[in-house]
C-alpha positions in Angstrom: -2.0 22.5 -44.2 -3.1 19.6 -41.9 0.0 20.2 -39.8 -1.2 23.7 -38.7 -3.3 22.5 -35.8 -0.5 20.2 -34.7 2.0 23.0 -34.8 -0.3 25.0 -32.5 -0.2 22.1 -30.0 3.6 21.6 -30.3 4.8 25.2 -30.6 1.9 27.4 -29.5 0.5 30.5 -31.1 2.3 33.4 -32.7 4.8 33.9 -35.5 7.0 30.8 -34.9 4.4 28.2 -35.9 3.5 30.3 -39.0 7.1 30.4 -40.1 7.4 26.6 -39.5 4.3 26.0 -41.6 5.6 28.2 -44.4 9.0 26.4 -44.2 7.3 23.0 -44.5 5.3 24.2 -47.5 8.4 25.5 -49.2 10.5 22.4 -48.3 8.6 19.7 -50.2 8.3 21.3 -53.6 12.0 22.3 -53.3 13.0 18.8 -52.3 11.0 17.1 -55.1 12.3 19.4 -57.8 15.9 19.1 -56.6 15.6 15.3 -56.6 14.1 15.5 -60.1 16.9 17.8 -61.3 19.6 15.5 -59.8 18.1 12.4 -61.3 17.9 14.1 -64.8 21.7 14.7 -64.9 23.4 12.6 -67.6 25.2 9.7 -65.9 28.0 9.9 -68.4 28.8 13.4 -67.2 28.9 12.3 -63.6 31.1 9.3 -64.5 33.5 11.6 -66.5 33.7 13.9 -63.5 34.4 11.0 -61.2 37.2 9.9 -63.6 38.7 13.4 -63.3 38.7 13.1 -59.5 35.5 15.0 -58.6 33.8 13.7 -55.5 31.9 15.0 -52.5 31.5 18.8 -52.4 33.4 19.3 -55.6 31.0 17.1 -57.4 28.1 19.0 -56.0 29.6 22.4 -56.6 30.9 22.0 -60.1 28.7 19.3 -61.7 25.4 18.5 -59.9 24.5 22.0 -58.7 25.0 23.8 -62.1 23.3 21.0 -64.0 20.3 20.8 -61.6 20.0 24.6 -61.1 16.9 25.1 -63.3 15.0 22.4 -61.4 16.1 23.7 -58.1 15.1 27.3 -58.9 11.8 26.1 -60.2 11.1 24.4 -56.9 12.1 27.6 -55.1 9.6 29.6 -57.2 6.8 27.2 -56.6 7.5 26.8 -52.9 7.7 30.5 -52.2 4.5 31.1 -54.1 2.8 28.4 -52.0 4.2 30.0 -48.9 1.7 32.9 -49.3 -1.1 30.3 -48.9 0.7 28.8 -45.9 1.0 32.2 -44.2 -2.7 32.9 -44.7 -3.8 29.4 -43.4 -1.3 29.8 -40.5 -2.9 33.0 -39.5 -6.3 31.5 -39.7 -5.4 28.7 -37.4 -2.5 30.1 -35.2 -3.4 33.7 -35.0 -1.5 36.6 -36.4 -1.8 40.2 -37.5 -1.4 39.9 -41.3 -3.6 39.4 -44.3 -4.8 36.1 -43.0 -6.5 37.8 -40.1 -8.0 40.4 -42.4 -9.4 37.6 -44.6 -10.9 35.8 -41.6 -12.5 39.0 -40.3 -13.9 40.0 -43.7 -15.3 36.5 -44.2 -16.9 36.5 -40.7 -18.6 39.9 -41.4 -19.6 38.9 -45.0 -17.6 41.7 -46.5 -17.3 40.3 -50.0 -15.8 43.5 -51.5 -13.1 43.6 -48.9 -12.5 39.8 -49.2 -12.0 40.0 -52.9 -9.7 43.0 -52.6 -7.6 41.2 -50.0 -7.5 38.1 -52.2 -6.3 40.2 -55.1 -3.6 41.6 -52.9 -2.5 38.1 -51.9 -2.5 37.1 -55.6 -0.4 40.1 -56.5 1.9 39.3 -53.7 2.4 35.8 -54.9 3.0 37.0 -58.5 5.5 39.6 -57.3 7.4 36.9 -55.4 7.3 34.6 -58.4 8.5 37.3 -60.9 11.1 38.5 -58.4 12.6 35.0 -58.2 12.5 34.7 -62.0 14.5 38.0 -62.2 17.0 36.7 -59.6 17.3 33.5 -61.6 18.0 35.3 -64.9 20.5 37.8 -63.4 22.4 35.0 -61.6 22.5 32.5 -64.4 26.1 32.1 -65.5 25.0 30.5 -68.8 22.5 33.2 -69.7 22.7 34.3 -73.3 22.1 38.0 -73.6 19.2 39.1 -75.8 20.0 40.7 -79.2 20.1 44.5 -79.0 17.8 44.9 -82.0 16.0 41.8 -83.0 14.9 41.5 -86.6 11.2 42.0 -87.0 9.3 39.1 -88.5 8.1 41.1 -91.5 11.7 42.1 -92.5 13.3 38.7 -91.8 14.4 36.9 -95.0 12.3 34.0 -96.2 14.5 31.0 -95.4 13.2 29.0 -98.4 14.2 31.8 -100.7 17.7 32.0 -99.1 18.2 28.3 -99.3 17.0 28.2 -102.9 19.4 31.0 -103.8 22.3 29.3 -102.1 21.6 26.0 -103.8 21.4 27.8 -107.2 24.7 29.6 -106.6 26.5 26.4 -105.6 25.0 24.5 -108.5 26.1 27.3 -110.9 29.6 27.4 -109.5 29.8 23.6 -109.8 28.8 23.8 -113.5 31.5 26.5 -114.0 34.1 24.2 -112.5 33.1 21.4 -114.8 33.3 23.6 -117.9 36.7 24.9 -116.9 
């Protein structure tokens, strides 16, 4: 956020510095989560891939990218949610015609009802972006396990202690029958 006035000096007013500010806000959570995801990969898996001849882009494509995918997409979700804040702050400082301008006009005229409604719209926008990225993540996950068509309700699920006791009794009874025979 502190870069917004500097971007005005370097780039000027308009849409370009707002896009740059949003890009910078998205970049750092994305970078940090990607680094965390890459560092959390098991070194034995990487070494085994290197023994099989993987290196460079093949290592990234087949080993590192799939194994760090969850961390990378988590950074994308967080970054794009923060980009809504960056867009509003960018419009405060650098001008614009979006919701940031509406918020600044409403706060200058002490329109609390309008201000709260605009903030609710911004929150809904951030949630829609977040949930949209979760949906994209779920539909593009090659390792996704499909949900059961008809899950068993908890009330009708068998008591696991009863099932285990019945199985233990049956195996104990069959062992006794074998000894007698």
